[in-house]
C-alpha positions as CSV (number, residue, x, y, z in Angstrom):
1,X,-158.7,99.4,-77.1
2,X,-161.0,96.4,-76.8
3,X,-160.8,94.2,-73.7
4,X,-161.9,90.6,-73.5
5,X,-165.3,90.5,-71.9
6,X,-165.7,86.7,-72.0
7,X,-162.7,86.0,-69.7
8,X,-163.5,84.7,-66.2
9,X,-161.1,85.1,-63.3
10,X,-161.3,82.6,-60.5
11,X,-159.8,83.6,-57.2
12,X,-158.0,81.2,-54.9
13,X,-158.6,80.6,-51.2
14,X,-156.7,83.7,-50.3
15,X,-158.8,85.9,-52.6
16,X,-156.0,86.5,-55.1
17,X,-156.6,85.6,-58.8
18,X,-155.6,81.9,-59.3
19,X,-157.0,80.9,-62.7
20,X,-158.3,82.5,-65.8
21,X,-160.9,80.8,-67.9
22,X,-161.0,81.8,-71.6
23,X,-163.2,80.6,-74.4
24,X,-162.1,77.3,-75.9
25,X,-161.7,78.9,-79.4
26,X,-159.2,81.4,-78.0
27,X,-157.3,78.7,-76.3
28,X,-157.1,76.6,-79.5
29,X,-156.1,79.6,-81.5
30,X,-153.1,80.1,-79.1
31,X,-152.2,76.4,-79.1
32,X,-151.8,74.8,-82.5
33,X,-153.4,71.4,-82.9
34,X,-150.0,70.1,-83.9
35,X,-148.9,70.6,-80.3
36,X,-151.8,68.6,-78.8
37,X,-151.7,64.9,-77.8
38,X,-154.7,62.9,-78.8
39,X,-156.8,61.3,-76.1
40,X,-156.1,57.8,-77.6
41,X,-152.4,58.3,-77.2
42,X,-152.8,59.4,-73.6
43,X,-155.1,56.5,-72.9
44,X,-152.5,54.0,-74.2
45,X,-149.9,55.6,-71.9
46,X,-152.1,55.6,-68.8
47,X,-154.2,52.4,-69.3
48,X,-151.7,50.2,-71.2
49,X,-148.5,51.4,-69.6
50,X,-146.9,52.2,-73.0
51,X,-144.3,54.9,-73.4
52,X,-145.2,58.0,-75.4
53,X,-143.1,56.7,-78.3
54,X,-144.9,53.4,-78.4
55,X,-148.3,54.9,-78.0
56,X,-147.7,57.4,-80.8
57,X,-146.4,54.6,-83.1
58,X,-149.5,52.5,-82.4
59,X,-151.8,55.4,-82.8
60,X,-150.3,56.2,-86.2
61,X,-150.6,52.6,-87.3
62,X,-146.9,52.0,-87.9
63,X,-145.0,48.9,-87.1
64,X,-141.7,48.9,-85.1
65,X,-140.0,47.7,-88.3
66,X,-141.3,50.7,-90.3
67,X,-140.1,53.2,-87.8
68,X,-136.8,51.4,-87.3
69,X,-136.2,51.4,-91.1
70,X,-137.0,55.1,-91.2
71,X,-134.4,56.0,-88.5
72,X,-131.8,53.5,-89.8
73,X,-131.7,50.9,-87.0
74,X,-132.8,47.3,-86.6
75,X,-136.2,46.5,-85.3
76,X,-134.8,45.1,-82.1
77,X,-132.7,48.2,-81.5
78,X,-135.8,50.3,-82.1
79,X,-137.8,48.1,-79.7
80,X,-135.3,48.9,-77.0
81,X,-135.6,52.7,-77.8
82,X,-139.3,52.5,-77.6
83,X,-139.4,51.0,-74.1
84,X,-136.8,53.3,-72.7
85,X,-138.1,55.5,-69.9
86,X,-135.5,58.2,-70.6
87,X,-134.5,58.1,-74.3
88,X,-131.8,60.5,-75.4
89,X,-132.8,63.7,-77.0
90,X,-131.1,62.8,-80.3
91,X,-133.1,59.5,-80.3
92,X,-136.4,61.3,-79.7
93,X,-135.6,63.8,-82.5
94,X,-135.1,60.9,-85.0
95,X,-138.2,59.1,-83.9
96,X,-140.3,62.3,-84.0
97,X,-139.2,62.9,-87.5
98,X,-140.1,59.3,-88.5
99,X,-143.5,59.6,-86.9
100,X,-144.2,63.1,-88.1
101,X,-144.9,64.5,-84.7
102,X,-143.3,67.3,-82.6
103,X,-140.5,66.0,-80.4
104,X,-142.2,67.6,-77.4
105,X,-145.1,65.3,-77.9
106,X,-142.9,62.3,-77.2
107,X,-141.7,63.6,-73.9
108,X,-143.5,62.2,-70.8
C-alpha cells in the first residue's frame, strides 16, 4: 500500500488536525472543471451585484432574449427570473440547461 507523502496536515489551536493540504493536481482530479465557477463570474457577482444567473449569462456572451427563447419564455419574464434572489429549482434547471452549466453552479 502506498500512502500520500505530499499531504500536509495543519493542526488547529487545540492541537487537533484542522486542515489537510493536498497537491493542486490531486484536488483538480477530484473536482471536475465543469463544477468550478470562473473567477470572472464570481467577480460579477461580488463587484457588480449580479445574481449567479445573470453573471453566467454575461460570462457566456448570451443575451437575455437568447436565454429566454431557449427556455420558452419572454425576455421580460426571463429578466425577472434573472434578478430573483431565490429562483425556483425548476427555473434554475431550465436556465442551467440553456446556459450549458451545472445547476449547482447557479446557486448562490
